PyMOL Python script that loads the backbone (N, CA, C, O; Angstrom):
from pymol import cmd

cmd.read_pdbstr("""\
ATOM      1  N   MET A   1      12.617   8.408  32.640  1.00  0.00           N
ATOM      2  CA  MET A   1      11.845   7.990  31.484  1.00  0.00           C
ATOM      3  C   MET A   1      10.873   6.895  31.930  1.00  0.00           C
ATOM      4  O   MET A   1      11.233   6.014  32.711  1.00  0.00           O
ATOM      5  N   THR A   2       9.639   6.961  31.424  1.00  0.00           N
ATOM      6  CA  THR A   2       8.634   5.978  31.802  1.00  0.00           C
ATOM      7  C   THR A   2       8.515   4.927  30.719  1.00  0.00           C
ATOM      8  O   THR A   2       8.770   5.187  29.543  1.00  0.00           O
ATOM      9  N   SER A   3       8.127   3.748  31.133  1.00  0.00           N
ATOM     10  CA  SER A   3       7.931   2.671  30.165  1.00  0.00           C
ATOM     11  C   SER A   3       6.484   2.693  29.692  1.00  0.00           C
ATOM     12  O   SER A   3       5.614   3.205  30.397  1.00  0.00           O
ATOM     13  N   PRO A   4       6.213   2.149  28.516  1.00  0.00           N
ATOM     14  CA  PRO A   4       4.828   2.125  28.027  1.00  0.00           C
ATOM     15  C   PRO A   4       3.893   1.366  28.968  1.00  0.00           C
ATOM     16  O   PRO A   4       2.705   1.679  29.039  1.00  0.00           O
ATOM     17  N   ALA A   5       4.410   0.383  29.683  1.00  0.00           N
ATOM     18  CA  ALA A   5       3.574  -0.398  30.593  1.00  0.00           C
ATOM     19  C   ALA A   5       3.044   0.452  31.740  1.00  0.00           C
ATOM     20  O   ALA A   5       2.000   0.133  32.309  1.00  0.00           O
ATOM     21  N   GLU A   6       3.733   1.513  32.086  1.00  0.00           N
ATOM     22  CA  GLU A   6       3.281   2.374  33.174  1.00  0.00           C
ATOM     23  C   GLU A   6       2.019   3.133  32.805  1.00  0.00           C
ATOM     24  O   GLU A   6       1.325   3.627  33.694  1.00  0.00           O
ATOM     25  N   HIS A   7       1.705   3.239  31.539  1.00  0.00           N
ATOM     26  CA  HIS A   7       0.530   3.977  31.084  1.00  0.00           C
ATOM     27  C   HIS A   7      -0.668   3.070  30.843  1.00  0.00           C
ATOM     28  O   HIS A   7      -1.730   3.553  30.450  1.00  0.00           O
ATOM     29  N   LEU A   8      -0.525   1.786  31.067  1.00  0.00           N
ATOM     30  CA  LEU A   8      -1.625   0.853  30.858  1.00  0.00           C
ATOM     31  C   LEU A   8      -2.512   0.816  32.092  1.00  0.00           C
ATOM     32  O   LEU A   8      -2.026   0.918  33.219  1.00  0.00           O
ATOM     33  N   PRO A   9      -3.813   0.668  31.875  1.00  0.00           N
ATOM     34  CA  PRO A   9      -4.714   0.579  33.027  1.00  0.00           C
ATOM     35  C   PRO A   9      -4.543  -0.757  33.749  1.00  0.00           C
ATOM     36  O   PRO A   9      -4.101  -1.747  33.167  1.00  0.00           O
ATOM     37  N   ASP A  10      -4.905  -0.755  35.027  1.00  0.00           N
ATOM     38  CA  ASP A  10      -4.827  -1.986  35.820  1.00  0.00           C
ATOM     39  C   ASP A  10      -6.033  -2.882  35.581  1.00  0.00           C
ATOM     40  O   ASP A  10      -5.973  -4.082  35.849  1.00  0.00           O
ATOM     41  N   ASP A  11      -7.114  -2.325  35.086  1.00  0.00           N
ATOM     42  CA  ASP A  11      -8.357  -3.058  34.852  1.00  0.00           C
ATOM     43  C   ASP A  11      -8.197  -4.006  33.657  1.00  0.00           C
ATOM     44  O   ASP A  11      -7.822  -3.572  32.568  1.00  0.00           O
ATOM     45  N   LEU A  12      -8.479  -5.285  33.859  1.00  0.00           N
ATOM     46  CA  LEU A  12      -8.325  -6.281  32.784  1.00  0.00           C
ATOM     47  C   LEU A  12      -9.260  -6.019  31.608  1.00  0.00           C
ATOM     48  O   LEU A  12      -8.881  -6.213  30.453  1.00  0.00           O
ATOM     49  N   ASP A  13     -10.467  -5.583  31.898  1.00  0.00           N
ATOM     50  CA  ASP A  13     -11.407  -5.298  30.798  1.00  0.00           C
ATOM     51  C   ASP A  13     -10.906  -4.136  29.942  1.00  0.00           C
ATOM     52  O   ASP A  13     -11.049  -4.156  28.719  1.00  0.00           O
ATOM     53  N   ALA A  14     -10.322  -3.132  30.580  1.00  0.00           N
ATOM     54  CA  ALA A  14      -9.757  -2.011  29.831  1.00  0.00           C
ATOM     55  C   ALA A  14      -8.572  -2.463  28.987  1.00  0.00           C
ATOM     56  O   ALA A  14      -8.409  -2.024  27.848  1.00  0.00           O
ATOM     57  N   LEU A  15      -7.749  -3.340  29.548  1.00  0.00           N
ATOM     58  CA  LEU A  15      -6.615  -3.882  28.788  1.00  0.00           C
ATOM     59  C   LEU A  15      -7.092  -4.697  27.596  1.00  0.00           C
ATOM     60  O   LEU A  15      -6.530  -4.599  26.505  1.00  0.00           O
ATOM     61  N   ARG A  16      -8.133  -5.504  27.807  1.00  0.00           N
ATOM     62  CA  ARG A  16      -8.689  -6.296  26.696  1.00  0.00           C
ATOM     63  C   ARG A  16      -9.229  -5.379  25.601  1.00  0.00           C
ATOM     64  O   ARG A  16      -9.059  -5.664  24.415  1.00  0.00           O
ATOM     65  N   ALA A  17      -9.870  -4.294  25.986  1.00  0.00           N
ATOM     66  CA  ALA A  17     -10.401  -3.345  25.005  1.00  0.00           C
ATOM     67  C   ALA A  17      -9.271  -2.701  24.206  1.00  0.00           C
ATOM     68  O   ALA A  17      -9.391  -2.513  22.995  1.00  0.00           O
ATOM     69  N   ILE A  18      -8.186  -2.365  24.877  1.00  0.00           N
ATOM     70  CA  ILE A  18      -7.023  -1.783  24.187  1.00  0.00           C
ATOM     71  C   ILE A  18      -6.441  -2.788  23.202  1.00  0.00           C
ATOM     72  O   ILE A  18      -6.124  -2.441  22.064  1.00  0.00           O
ATOM     73  N   ILE A  19      -6.302  -4.029  23.642  1.00  0.00           N
ATOM     74  CA  ILE A  19      -5.750  -5.082  22.775  1.00  0.00           C
ATOM     75  C   ILE A  19      -6.658  -5.309  21.572  1.00  0.00           C
ATOM     76  O   ILE A  19      -6.181  -5.442  20.445  1.00  0.00           O
ATOM     77  N   ALA A  20      -7.974  -5.353  21.815  1.00  0.00           N
ATOM     78  CA  ALA A  20      -8.929  -5.562  20.709  1.00  0.00           C
ATOM     79  C   ALA A  20      -8.855  -4.405  19.717  1.00  0.00           C
ATOM     80  O   ALA A  20      -8.895  -4.629  18.507  1.00  0.00           O
ATOM     81  N   ALA A  21      -8.749  -3.181  20.206  1.00  0.00           N
ATOM     82  CA  ALA A  21      -8.663  -2.025  19.319  1.00  0.00           C
ATOM     83  C   ALA A  21      -7.384  -2.069  18.498  1.00  0.00           C
ATOM     84  O   ALA A  21      -7.400  -1.771  17.304  1.00  0.00           O
ATOM     85  N   GLN A  22      -6.277  -2.438  19.131  1.00  0.00           N
ATOM     86  CA  GLN A  22      -5.013  -2.519  18.405  1.00  0.00           C
ATOM     87  C   GLN A  22      -5.039  -3.648  17.389  1.00  0.00           C
ATOM     88  O   GLN A  22      -4.500  -3.504  16.292  1.00  0.00           O
ATOM     89  N   ALA A  23      -5.658  -4.769  17.737  1.00  0.00           N
ATOM     90  CA  ALA A  23      -5.770  -5.884  16.787  1.00  0.00           C
ATOM     91  C   ALA A  23      -6.597  -5.464  15.580  1.00  0.00           C
ATOM     92  O   ALA A  23      -6.287  -5.836  14.448  1.00  0.00           O
ATOM     93  N   SER A  24      -7.651  -4.686  15.824  1.00  0.00           N
ATOM     94  CA  SER A  24      -8.486  -4.200  14.732  1.00  0.00           C
ATOM     95  C   SER A  24      -7.689  -3.252  13.822  1.00  0.00           C
ATOM     96  O   SER A  24      -7.804  -3.320  12.598  1.00  0.00           O
ATOM     97  N   GLN A  25      -6.897  -2.384  14.418  1.00  0.00           N
ATOM     98  CA  GLN A  25      -6.070  -1.464  13.631  1.00  0.00           C
ATOM     99  C   GLN A  25      -5.034  -2.233  12.811  1.00  0.00           C
ATOM    100  O   GLN A  25      -4.781  -1.899  11.654  1.00  0.00           O
ATOM    101  N   ILE A  26      -4.441  -3.254  13.408  1.00  0.00           N
ATOM    102  CA  ILE A  26      -3.446  -4.065  12.691  1.00  0.00           C
ATOM    103  C   ILE A  26      -4.098  -4.777  11.511  1.00  0.00           C
ATOM    104  O   ILE A  26      -3.516  -4.842  10.428  1.00  0.00           O
ATOM    105  N   GLU A  27      -5.304  -5.311  11.710  1.00  0.00           N
ATOM    106  CA  GLU A  27      -6.003  -6.000  10.625  1.00  0.00           C
ATOM    107  C   GLU A  27      -6.342  -5.030   9.498  1.00  0.00           C
ATOM    108  O   GLU A  27      -6.209  -5.374   8.323  1.00  0.00           O
ATOM    109  N   GLU A  28      -6.775  -3.828   9.845  1.00  0.00           N
ATOM    110  CA  GLU A  28      -7.090  -2.817   8.835  1.00  0.00           C
ATOM    111  C   GLU A  28      -5.841  -2.438   8.038  1.00  0.00           C
ATOM    112  O   GLU A  28      -5.901  -2.313   6.815  1.00  0.00           O
ATOM    113  N   LEU A  29      -4.723  -2.257   8.717  1.00  0.00           N
ATOM    114  CA  LEU A  29      -3.466  -1.952   8.021  1.00  0.00           C
ATOM    115  C   LEU A  29      -3.058  -3.104   7.115  1.00  0.00           C
ATOM    116  O   LEU A  29      -2.570  -2.889   6.006  1.00  0.00           O
ATOM    117  N   SER A  30      -3.257  -4.309   7.587  1.00  0.00           N
ATOM    118  CA  SER A  30      -2.911  -5.487   6.789  1.00  0.00           C
ATOM    119  C   SER A  30      -3.763  -5.539   5.511  1.00  0.00           C
ATOM    120  O   SER A  30      -3.243  -5.811   4.429  1.00  0.00           O
ATOM    121  N   ARG A  31      -5.067  -5.279   5.640  1.00  0.00           N
ATOM    122  CA  ARG A  31      -5.946  -5.255   4.454  1.00  0.00           C
ATOM    123  C   ARG A  31      -5.508  -4.149   3.499  1.00  0.00           C
ATOM    124  O   ARG A  31      -5.488  -4.339   2.283  1.00  0.00           O
ATOM    125  N   SER A  32      -5.162  -3.007   4.051  1.00  0.00           N
ATOM    126  CA  SER A  32      -4.709  -1.884   3.229  1.00  0.00           C
ATOM    127  C   SER A  32      -3.425  -2.243   2.492  1.00  0.00           C
ATOM    128  O   SER A  32      -3.277  -1.936   1.309  1.00  0.00           O
ATOM    129  N   ASN A  33      -2.504  -2.890   3.185  1.00  0.00           N
ATOM    130  CA  ASN A  33      -1.244  -3.302   2.552  1.00  0.00           C
ATOM    131  C   ASN A  33      -1.490  -4.306   1.434  1.00  0.00           C
ATOM    132  O   ASN A  33      -0.880  -4.216   0.368  1.00  0.00           O
ATOM    133  N   ARG A  34      -2.380  -5.261   1.675  1.00  0.00           N
ATOM    134  CA  ARG A  34      -2.680  -6.258   0.633  1.00  0.00           C
ATOM    135  C   ARG A  34      -3.319  -5.595  -0.584  1.00  0.00           C
ATOM    136  O   ARG A  34      -3.003  -5.948  -1.720  1.00  0.00           O
ATOM    137  N   ALA A  35      -4.211  -4.641  -0.353  1.00  0.00           N
ATOM    138  CA  ALA A  35      -4.860  -3.942  -1.463  1.00  0.00           C
ATOM    139  C   ALA A  35      -3.836  -3.131  -2.249  1.00  0.00           C
ATOM    140  O   ALA A  35      -3.863  -3.111  -3.479  1.00  0.00           O
ATOM    141  N   TYR A  36      -2.935  -2.464  -1.533  1.00  0.00           N
ATOM    142  CA  TYR A  36      -1.880  -1.689  -2.194  1.00  0.00           C
ATOM    143  C   TYR A  36      -1.005  -2.606  -3.043  1.00  0.00           C
ATOM    144  O   TYR A  36      -0.730  -2.300  -4.203  1.00  0.00           O
ATOM    145  N   GLU A  37      -0.574  -3.708  -2.485  1.00  0.00           N
ATOM    146  CA  GLU A  37       0.287  -4.646  -3.219  1.00  0.00           C
ATOM    147  C   GLU A  37      -0.431  -5.203  -4.445  1.00  0.00           C
ATOM    148  O   GLU A  37       0.183  -5.369  -5.499  1.00  0.00           O
ATOM    149  N   ALA A  38      -1.716  -5.490  -4.317  1.00  0.00           N
ATOM    150  CA  ALA A  38      -2.482  -6.000  -5.462  1.00  0.00           C
ATOM    151  C   ALA A  38      -2.570  -4.948  -6.565  1.00  0.00           C
ATOM    152  O   ALA A  38      -2.448  -5.271  -7.747  1.00  0.00           O
ATOM    153  N   LEU A  39      -2.781  -3.698  -6.181  1.00  0.00           N
ATOM    154  CA  LEU A  39      -2.846  -2.619  -7.172  1.00  0.00           C
ATOM    155  C   LEU A  39      -1.507  -2.430  -7.873  1.00  0.00           C
ATOM    156  O   LEU A  39      -1.461  -2.282  -9.095  1.00  0.00           O
ATOM    157  N   VAL A  40      -0.430  -2.433  -7.117  1.00  0.00           N
ATOM    158  CA  VAL A  40       0.909  -2.289  -7.703  1.00  0.00           C
ATOM    159  C   VAL A  40       1.196  -3.457  -8.639  1.00  0.00           C
ATOM    160  O   VAL A  40       1.708  -3.255  -9.740  1.00  0.00           O
ATOM    161  N   ASP A  41       0.875  -4.667  -8.216  1.00  0.00           N
ATOM    162  CA  ASP A  41       1.101  -5.840  -9.071  1.00  0.00           C
ATOM    163  C   ASP A  41       0.300  -5.737 -10.368  1.00  0.00           C
ATOM    164  O   ASP A  41       0.817  -6.044 -11.442  1.00  0.00           O
ATOM    165  N   ALA A  42      -0.963  -5.306 -10.274  1.00  0.00           N
ATOM    166  CA  ALA A  42      -1.801  -5.173 -11.468  1.00  0.00           C
ATOM    167  C   ALA A  42      -1.232  -4.122 -12.417  1.00  0.00           C
ATOM    168  O   ALA A  42      -1.226  -4.320 -13.632  1.00  0.00           O
ATOM    169  N   LEU A  43      -0.754  -3.008 -11.867  1.00  0.00           N
ATOM    170  CA  LEU A  43      -0.137  -1.986 -12.717  1.00  0.00           C
ATOM    171  C   LEU A  43       1.104  -2.523 -13.408  1.00  0.00           C
ATOM    172  O   LEU A  43       1.301  -2.293 -14.601  1.00  0.00           O
ATOM    173  N   ARG A  44       1.932  -3.229 -12.677  1.00  0.00           N
ATOM    174  CA  ARG A  44       3.162  -3.783 -13.272  1.00  0.00           C
ATOM    175  C   ARG A  44       2.845  -4.780 -14.385  1.00  0.00           C
ATOM    176  O   ARG A  44       3.497  -4.779 -15.429  1.00  0.00           O
ATOM    177  N   VAL A  45       1.850  -5.622 -14.160  1.00  0.00           N
ATOM    178  CA  VAL A  45       1.457  -6.600 -15.183  1.00  0.00           C
ATOM    179  C   VAL A  45       0.953  -5.878 -16.430  1.00  0.00           C
ATOM    180  O   VAL A  45       1.308  -6.244 -17.550  1.00  0.00           O
ATOM    181  N   GLN A  46       0.135  -4.863 -16.234  1.00  0.00           N
ATOM    182  CA  GLN A  46      -0.391  -4.123 -17.374  1.00  0.00           C
ATOM    183  C   GLN A  46       0.724  -3.415 -18.143  1.00  0.00           C
ATOM    184  O   GLN A  46       0.703  -3.378 -19.374  1.00  0.00           O
ATOM    185  N   ILE A  47       1.690  -2.857 -17.428  1.00  0.00           N
ATOM    186  CA  ILE A  47       2.831  -2.202 -18.090  1.00  0.00           C
ATOM    187  C   ILE A  47       3.599  -3.201 -18.939  1.00  0.00           C
ATOM    188  O   ILE A  47       3.961  -2.896 -20.075  1.00  0.00           O
ATOM    189  N   VAL A  48       3.852  -4.388 -18.403  1.00  0.00           N
ATOM    190  CA  VAL A  48       4.573  -5.423 -19.153  1.00  0.00           C
ATOM    191  C   VAL A  48       3.777  -5.821 -20.397  1.00  0.00           C
ATOM    192  O   VAL A  48       4.346  -5.967 -21.478  1.00  0.00           O
ATOM    193  N   ARG A  49       2.464  -5.995 -20.246  1.00  0.00           N
ATOM    194  CA  ARG A  49       1.626  -6.372 -21.392  1.00  0.00           C
ATOM    195  C   ARG A  49       1.674  -5.295 -22.483  1.00  0.00           C
ATOM    196  O   ARG A  49       1.790  -5.602 -23.670  1.00  0.00           O
ATOM    197  N   LEU A  50       1.584  -4.043 -22.064  1.00  0.00           N
ATOM    198  CA  LEU A  50       1.616  -2.965 -23.049  1.00  0.00           C
ATOM    199  C   LEU A  50       2.977  -2.865 -23.727  1.00  0.00           C
ATOM    200  O   LEU A  50       3.059  -2.574 -24.921  1.00  0.00           O
ATOM    201  N   LYS A  51       4.033  -3.103 -22.977  1.00  0.00           N
ATOM    202  CA  LYS A  51       5.370  -3.060 -23.583  1.00  0.00           C
ATOM    203  C   LYS A  51       5.528  -4.167 -24.615  1.00  0.00           C
ATOM    204  O   LYS A  51       6.159  -3.958 -25.651  1.00  0.00           O
ATOM    205  N   LYS A  52       4.969  -5.329 -24.352  1.00  0.00           N
ATOM    206  CA  LYS A  52       5.019  -6.420 -25.328  1.00  0.00           C
ATOM    207  C   LYS A  52       4.212  -6.046 -26.561  1.00  0.00           C
ATOM    208  O   LYS A  52       4.621  -6.336 -27.686  1.00  0.00           O
ATOM    209  N   GLN A  53       3.074  -5.408 -26.355  1.00  0.00           N
ATOM    210  CA  GLN A  53       2.236  -4.976 -27.469  1.00  0.00           C
ATOM    211  C   GLN A  53       2.966  -3.911 -28.286  1.00  0.00           C
ATOM    212  O   GLN A  53       2.892  -3.905 -29.515  1.00  0.00           O
ATOM    213  N   LYS A  54       3.662  -3.023 -27.606  1.00  0.00           N
ATOM    214  CA  LYS A  54       4.390  -1.947 -28.279  1.00  0.00           C
ATOM    215  C   LYS A  54       5.512  -2.509 -29.140  1.00  0.00           C
ATOM    216  O   LYS A  54       5.858  -1.924 -30.167  1.00  0.00           O
ATOM    217  N   PHE A  55       6.081  -3.631 -28.734  1.00  0.00           N
ATOM    218  CA  PHE A  55       7.198  -4.208 -29.467  1.00  0.00           C
ATOM    219  C   PHE A  55       6.836  -4.470 -30.926  1.00  0.00           C
ATOM    220  O   PHE A  55       7.671  -4.321 -31.819  1.00  0.00           O
ATOM    221  N   GLY A  56       5.592  -4.860 -31.156  1.00  0.00           N
ATOM    222  CA  GLY A  56       5.183  -5.181 -32.519  1.00  0.00           C
ATOM    223  C   GLY A  56       4.553  -4.024 -33.265  1.00  0.00           C
ATOM    224  O   GLY A  56       4.169  -4.181 -34.424  1.00  0.00           O
ATOM    225  N   THR A  57       4.437  -2.887 -32.645  1.00  0.00           N
ATOM    226  CA  THR A  57       3.776  -1.761 -33.288  1.00  0.00           C
ATOM    227  C   THR A  57       4.470  -0.455 -32.923  1.00  0.00           C
ATOM    228  O   THR A  57       5.265  -0.410 -31.985  1.00  0.00           O
ATOM    229  N   SER A  58       4.174   0.588 -33.652  1.00  0.00           N
ATOM    230  CA  SER A  58       4.758   1.895 -33.348  1.00  0.00           C
ATOM    231  C   SER A  58       3.691   2.833 -32.797  1.00  0.00           C
ATOM    232  O   SER A  58       3.799   4.052 -32.928  1.00  0.00           O
ATOM    233  N   SER A  59       2.685   2.274 -32.195  1.00  0.00           N
ATOM    234  CA  SER A  59       1.541   3.043 -31.726  1.00  0.00           C
ATOM    235  C   SER A  59       1.919   4.030 -30.628  1.00  0.00           C
ATOM    236  O   SER A  59       2.458   3.645 -29.591  1.00  0.00           O
ATOM    237  N   GLU A  60       1.630   5.298 -30.868  1.00  0.00           N
ATOM    238  CA  GLU A  60       1.870   6.316 -29.846  1.00  0.00           C
ATOM    239  C   GLU A  60       0.897   6.155 -28.686  1.00  0.00           C
ATOM    240  O   GLU A  60       1.223   6.479 -27.544  1.00  0.00           O
ATOM    241  N   LYS A  61      -0.300   5.652 -28.980  1.00  0.00           N
ATOM    242  CA  LYS A  61      -1.293   5.448 -27.923  1.00  0.00           C
ATOM    243  C   LYS A  61      -0.791   4.434 -26.893  1.00  0.00           C
ATOM    244  O   LYS A  61      -0.959   4.634 -25.690  1.00  0.00           O
ATOM    245  N   VAL A  62      -0.188   3.372 -27.354  1.00  0.00           N
ATOM    246  CA  VAL A  62       0.357   2.369 -26.442  1.00  0.00           C
ATOM    247  C   VAL A  62       1.470   2.983 -25.603  1.00  0.00           C
ATOM    248  O   VAL A  62       1.554   2.738 -24.400  1.00  0.00           O
ATOM    249  N   ALA A  63       2.322   3.779 -26.236  1.00  0.00           N
ATOM    250  CA  ALA A  63       3.412   4.431 -25.504  1.00  0.00           C
ATOM    251  C   ALA A  63       2.856   5.387 -24.453  1.00  0.00           C
ATOM    252  O   ALA A  63       3.387   5.456 -23.344  1.00  0.00           O
ATOM    253  N   ARG A  64       1.798   6.123 -24.782  1.00  0.00           N
ATOM    254  CA  ARG A  64       1.180   7.034 -23.800  1.00  0.00           C
ATOM    255  C   ARG A  64       0.561   6.249 -22.654  1.00  0.00           C
ATOM    256  O   ARG A  64       0.665   6.652 -21.496  1.00  0.00           O
ATOM    257  N   ASN A  65      -0.083   5.131 -22.971  1.00  0.00           N
ATOM    258  CA  ASN A  65      -0.680   4.295 -21.925  1.00  0.00           C
ATOM    259  C   ASN A  65       0.390   3.766 -20.975  1.00  0.00           C
ATOM    260  O   ASN A  65       0.198   3.759 -19.760  1.00  0.00           O
ATOM    261  N   ILE A  66       1.495   3.332 -21.522  1.00  0.00           N
ATOM    262  CA  ILE A  66       2.597   2.845 -20.690  1.00  0.00           C
ATOM    263  C   ILE A  66       3.093   3.963 -19.785  1.00  0.00           C
ATOM    264  O   ILE A  66       3.299   3.764 -18.588  1.00  0.00           O
ATOM    265  N   GLU A  67       3.282   5.139 -20.369  1.00  0.00           N
ATOM    266  CA  GLU A  67       3.773   6.277 -19.586  1.00  0.00           C
ATOM    267  C   GLU A  67       2.796   6.633 -18.464  1.00  0.00           C
ATOM    268  O   GLU A  67       3.221   6.909 -17.342  1.00  0.00           O
ATOM    269  N   GLN A  68       1.501   6.629 -18.755  1.00  0.00           N
ATOM    270  CA  GLN A  68       0.501   6.953 -17.736  1.00  0.00           C
ATOM    271  C   GLN A  68       0.504   5.916 -16.615  1.00  0.00           C
ATOM    272  O   GLN A  68       0.410   6.272 -15.440  1.00  0.00           O
ATOM    273  N   LEU A  69       0.610   4.649 -16.969  1.00  0.00           N
ATOM    274  CA  LEU A  69       0.642   3.599 -15.946  1.00  0.00           C
ATOM    275  C   LEU A  69       1.906   3.682 -15.099  1.00  0.00           C
ATOM    276  O   LEU A  69       1.863   3.488 -13.884  1.00  0.00           O
ATOM    277  N   GLU A  70       3.030   3.972 -15.749  1.00  0.00           N
ATOM    278  CA  GLU A  70       4.278   4.109 -14.990  1.00  0.00           C
ATOM    279  C   GLU A  70       4.215   5.304 -14.049  1.00  0.00           C
ATOM    280  O   GLU A  70       4.723   5.238 -12.930  1.00  0.00           O
ATOM    281  N   LEU A  71       3.598   6.398 -14.490  1.00  0.00           N
ATOM    282  CA  LEU A  71       3.423   7.558 -13.617  1.00  0.00           C
ATOM    283  C   LEU A  71       2.493   7.235 -12.453  1.00  0.00           C
ATOM    284  O   LEU A  71       2.737   7.656 -11.322  1.00  0.00           O
ATOM    285  N   ALA A  72       1.430   6.490 -12.730  1.00  0.00           N
ATOM    286  CA  ALA A  72       0.510   6.087 -11.655  1.00  0.00           C
ATOM    287  C   ALA A  72       1.229   5.208 -10.641  1.00  0.00           C
ATOM    288  O   ALA A  72       1.056   5.375  -9.433  1.00  0.00           O
ATOM    289  N   LEU A  73       2.029   4.281 -11.127  1.00  0.00           N
ATOM    290  CA  LEU A  73       2.792   3.401 -10.243  1.00  0.00           C
ATOM    291  C   LEU A  73       3.775   4.211  -9.406  1.00  0.00           C
ATOM    292  O   LEU A  73       3.898   3.990  -8.201  1.00  0.00           O
ATOM    293  N   GLU A  74       4.465   5.136 -10.034  1.00  0.00           N
ATOM    294  CA  GLU A  74       5.410   5.983  -9.307  1.00  0.00           C
ATOM    295  C   GLU A  74       4.685   6.817  -8.246  1.00  0.00           C
ATOM    296  O   GLU A  74       5.170   6.974  -7.126  1.00  0.00           O
ATOM    297  N   GLY A  75       3.519   7.347  -8.619  1.00  0.00           N
ATOM    298  CA  GLY A  75       2.734   8.121  -7.663  1.00  0.00           C
ATOM    299  C   GLY A  75       2.311   7.301  -6.462  1.00  0.00           C
ATOM    300  O   GLY A  75       2.351   7.778  -5.328  1.00  0.00           O
ATOM    301  N   LEU A  76       1.904   6.061  -6.714  1.00  0.00           N
ATOM    302  CA  LEU A  76       1.540   5.163  -5.613  1.00  0.00           C
ATOM    303  C   LEU A  76       2.724   4.897  -4.702  1.00  0.00           C
ATOM    304  O   LEU A  76       2.593   4.914  -3.478  1.00  0.00           O
ATOM    305  N   GLU A  77       3.875   4.654  -5.299  1.00  0.00           N
ATOM    306  CA  GLU A  77       5.061   4.351  -4.505  1.00  0.00           C
ATOM    307  C   GLU A  77       5.510   5.558  -3.684  1.00  0.00           C
ATOM    308  O   GLU A  77       5.946   5.403  -2.543  1.00  0.00           O
ATOM    309  N   VAL A  78       5.406   6.758  -4.257  1.00  0.00           N
ATOM    310  CA  VAL A  78       5.769   7.976  -3.524  1.00  0.00           C
ATOM    311  C   VAL A  78       4.794   8.209  -2.373  1.00  0.00           C
ATOM    312  O   VAL A  78       5.204   8.529  -1.258  1.00  0.00           O
ATOM    313  N   ALA A  79       3.499   8.045  -2.652  1.00  0.00           N
ATOM    314  CA  ALA A  79       2.500   8.240  -1.599  1.00  0.00           C
ATOM    315  C   ALA A  79       2.668   7.210  -0.488  1.00  0.00           C
ATOM    316  O   ALA A  79       2.523   7.532   0.691  1.00  0.00           O
ATOM    317  N   ARG A  80       2.972   5.985  -0.861  1.00  0.00           N
ATOM    318  CA  ARG A  80       3.181   4.916   0.125  1.00  0.00           C
ATOM    319  C   ARG A  80       4.394   5.238   0.995  1.00  0.00           C
ATOM    320  O   ARG A  80       4.343   5.073   2.214  1.00  0.00           O
ATOM    321  N   ALA A  81       5.470   5.689   0.384  1.00  0.00           N
ATOM    322  CA  ALA A  81       6.671   6.035   1.145  1.00  0.00           C
ATOM    323  C   ALA A  81       6.381   7.188   2.114  1.00  0.00           C
ATOM    324  O   ALA A  81       6.868   7.196   3.245  1.00  0.00           O
ATOM    325  N   ALA A  82       5.589   8.152   1.659  1.00  0.00           N
ATOM    326  CA  ALA A  82       5.244   9.281   2.526  1.00  0.00           C
ATOM    327  C   ALA A  82       4.380   8.826   3.694  1.00  0.00           C
ATOM    328  O   ALA A  82       4.539   9.323   4.809  1.00  0.00           O
ATOM    329  N   ASP A  83       3.458   7.877   3.453  1.00  0.00           N
ATOM    330  CA  ASP A  83       2.608   7.361   4.519  1.00  0.00           C
ATOM    331  C   ASP A  83       3.409   6.564   5.549  1.00  0.00           C
ATOM    332  O   ASP A  83       3.061   6.550   6.730  1.00  0.00           O
ATOM    333  N   LEU A  84       4.475   5.906   5.109  1.00  0.00           N
ATOM    334  CA  LEU A  84       5.264   5.059   6.002  1.00  0.00           C
ATOM    335  C   LEU A  84       6.341   5.821   6.753  1.00  0.00           C
ATOM    336  O   LEU A  84       6.891   5.315   7.732  1.00  0.00           O
ATOM    337  N   SER A  85       6.649   7.038   6.304  1.00  0.00           N
ATOM    338  CA  SER A  85       7.715   7.787   6.980  1.00  0.00           C
ATOM    339  C   SER A  85       7.192   8.341   8.293  1.00  0.00           C
ATOM    340  O   SER A  85       6.027   8.728   8.387  1.00  0.00           O
ATOM    341  N   PRO A  86       8.062   8.382   9.322  1.00  0.00           N
ATOM    342  CA  PRO A  86       7.597   8.821  10.643  1.00  0.00           C
ATOM    343  C   PRO A  86       7.262  10.266  10.724  1.00  0.00           C
ATOM    344  O   PRO A  86       6.861  10.748  11.783  1.00  0.00           O
TER     345      PRO A  86
END
""", "prot")
cmd.dss("prot")
cmd.show_as("cartoon", "prot")
cmd.util.cbc("prot")
cmd.orient("prot")
C-alpha cells in the first residue's frame, strides 16, 4: 500500500500550487456550509414565527405555510446528508 505522500511532486512550486488549490476548495466549502446553516436557521425562525401566529388564529394559510417551510427544511437536510455521504 502506498502513502499519499508518495504521490506528491518533489517540486516545491508544484506542492505550493496543490496546497493553494486545496485551501481554495476548503474556503469554498466553508462558505457553502455557512450559507447552508444561515438558510436552515432562517427557515427555523420563520417556522417558529408562523407557529406563534397560528396559535392565535385558525388560518389554514398559516398552517400551509408552516407545512411548506417544514418540507423545504426537510428537503435541505436530506440533500445535505446525501452530499456528505461518501
